[in-house]
Phi, psi and omega in degrees: 000139178277134175237119179245096180268338179227126186278318179262142183238344183070001182285345180259006184297338180266011176088018176238159177220162180264136172277175182297340178263007179092345178298138177262133180224163177296142179295340178267010180296156181299321180297315180293321176298320181295307182286337173293324179284331171297318177298320177296320175302317180295324178294320177292326176297323177301322176293319179297322181299334178298336185250003184256154176220172173055225183299323180297316180297319179294319179296317179295325177296316177299316182295321178301317177295318177302320182294328173292319175302316181297317177299319178297319178299309185291331183277359179241095181287183177065055180305327182291348178267358184307319184292340182267355182276158176300321173220131184292151177294152176289126181235147171293149180233162181304325181300329177290325178290313183292330175298316177300318180299316178298318181293321176299312180300317181294317178294320185294333178299334181278349190256148171279149180301148180284142175241003180204162171288157182252136173272144177300133179147202187095241179281164177300316180298316179299316179298318178295321179293327174294322176297317176304316182300315184288322177292322177299319178297322177296317177301317180300315180300318179294320179292321177296318177298316177299317181296335177287341183248331186221169178290125177224139178299120180301329178293336176294317179294313181299319180300312181296322179297314178291323183297320178296323175295320179300313180299322180296310181294321179296326178296325177291320176300318181292343176261053177054052180054040177089347182293334180254016176300146176263111186270144176285132174245103183305131177071014185305322186256015180285000000 
């Protein structure tokens, strides 16, 4: 269990932070940017949760917890050393990805197929979920970039990819099962 009795430590005043394995890196490092953007995704999700109820609120709560798991995964490099540690680092697993896929499929069954692209908007919840989707996509791009340079859990990348799709489908659910979607009309304002 994490115990935080003092919030500021002054250890980051010189522009460095500690990773989960104790290594100190620059706060502008790609790894810190990646898990920081996952945290930002979670913050936007917190705003969406203010407007959600029932099953949607419960799903968003699960995803919020998953995003903390993902941050823990990303902030602890050297995945291949997990077996040699006293306790292995927390890692994303395939089951978290497949749960999102099942939820996407279940939500999508309620929707009519799209015949146009959707503009962010409609209900407040739908607009917030679109914001979650776009921040999540940015996090995914950063994690993919990190994976090109360093060891990254492939399930972390897959999770972010599915999660942005989840947010998209959930935004349609939040728009009266797609009936209140705001559709793109190409060239409308020309």
